Residue, then its C-alpha position, 0 to 999 in steps of 0.5 A: m465551401q463554407i460548409l465544407k470548412l465547417i465540416s473539416v473544423i468539427l472533424l479536427i476538433g473531434s479528432t483532437t478530443s479523441t486523442f486527449a481522451q485516449k491519453k493516459s494520466a501519469p501512472i501510479i503504482d500502489m504498493h499496498i492494496h487489499a482484496n478483501h471481503a466486504n465484511f472482513a472487519g465484521m461490521v457492514p458498513m463500517t466507518l473509517c475516520v481519516f486524517n485524524e487530528e485528535f484520537p479518542v481516549t478511554t478510561y478502561a482499555k476493555d472499552w476501547s472498541d466502544s470508544l472508537i465506534a462512538n468516535t466515528k459518529k463525530c469524526k471530521y473525515p468519515l469514509v463509509s465502507e462498501i457493503t458487498d464484495e462486488k462493490v469493493m472490487s468494482k469501485t476500486f477498479a474504477l479508481f484504478r482506471q481513473h488514476n492509471i493505477y497498478g496495484v500490488t494486491s494481497g488478501r483472500l480475494t486476490e486471485d479473483w481480482h487478478r482474473a477480473e483485472p489482470k493488467r492492473v492487479i499485481p498479485s501478492f501473497y499475504l503471509r499471516g504467521d497464524g499457523k495456516d500459511p503454506s509451507p515454503d515449498s508450497l509457496r515456491k510452487l505458487f511463485n513458480e506457477g506465476r500465480f503471485k509476483v510479490l510476497g506481502e503483506i507479511a503481517v506476523q506483527y499481529e501474531g507477536m512476531a518480529p521479522d527475525d522470528p524463526f518462522l520466517t527464516p525459510y521464507w526470507a531464503l525463498a524470497e532471495e533465491l527466487d528474487i521475489p520482492v517482499g513487503i513486511h508490515i512494520g508499524p501501526g495497525p489499528i490504534g489500540a490493536p491489543y484491545l480489538g482482538w489482536d492480543k499478541y500485537r506489540g508496539r515494540l514490534h514497530s522497530p525496523l532494526k529487527l530487519e538487520d541481521i536478515l538483510v545482512r544474511h540475505p544481501k540480495l533480498r528486495i524488501y520494503i517496510m510497509h507503513a514506514a515503520w511509523p513512528m520510529i523515525d530514528e530507527l528507520l533512518t538508521v536502517l535506510w542509511t545502513h541498508p541501501q536496498v530497503f524501501v518503504d511505503i507510506s500506506g496507512i500513515a498517510t490517512d490515519l494520521g492528520k496531514p501535519a503529522f504525516h507530512s512531518y514524518l515523510q519530510q524527515i525521510v525526504n530531508s535525510g536524502f531517502c525520497n528515492r526509496v519512498m513508494y506510494g501505498s493506499d492500504q485500501m481495504i474496503w474503503p475505495e475512497l482511501i485511494n483518493k485520500t492517500i493521493e491527496a496526502i501526497e499532492t498536498a505535501t508542499f515540500l515535495s517537488k513535482k519530480q519527487k511526487r512522481d518518484i513516490f507515485y511511480n518511479n521508485a516502485a517501478r525500479f524496486l519491482k524491476l519493471s521492464q521498459q516495455e511495461i513502463d512504456q505501456h503504463h504510460g500509454r506510449 
């Protein structure tokens, strides 16, 4: 009898453990993932400094790249990139599963990543503005075929273009017509970008006010500002106030900046009443650990309530992307 009781207890414990193991953690939607080649930035491996408390300085702008490289040797929180395409993808996917992440993913390897992990990769089309982009008609075909679900990152800032540049006019119209959610880079690229090869990049293009006429012309457009237009907080709040359909993601700034600077910027958005339009994004490229660091940046924001964190991690993006209740239930393991 005692043996039978012992066996029953063991089976019960095993069953309970199995149930816990199968239970998914609360889901996260990462609105800003890149599927890149490991050598997309040139150097392999490449060190990235995160949570920067102070940035380096140089006497001559032409020496800026050397200054950045030298700084990586003494930065407080270095991340070293993966050295193969397979490692970038597999380690990113491991973190997707660990944190129950569903990632809006753009870049040259997006379709490869989507084939490898179709349930967690939300394919997004990267629009560069470099003369090599598909025509609006060709892009229409790609979306009608279901190969992509989101348009973005629109990264024309690196080509010196503002959001209202005539080049983008037919793409805005297409996105509104097909109800495609759009993410546009408005905010910081690499610090000192014009001296790192992006000679057309300009800081004035951090302004989100250039979106205004587009938003009025296309009132049904679903759009989110990547990098939350940092550091243009006054202009960002002006846009959020004037155009209630605009969302933001906190990618890049959550890890490029020190936590006090990032938290200060985010808190101004939240305190102004716009937490329900803030979405999580890691800007993961070739450093999968960026996902953990960006999650950390949100979790350590003491001014955010538990509900606000869940809104940023998942609920706001689910609403923006118009996920069905079935999709939401699946993400939560219901």
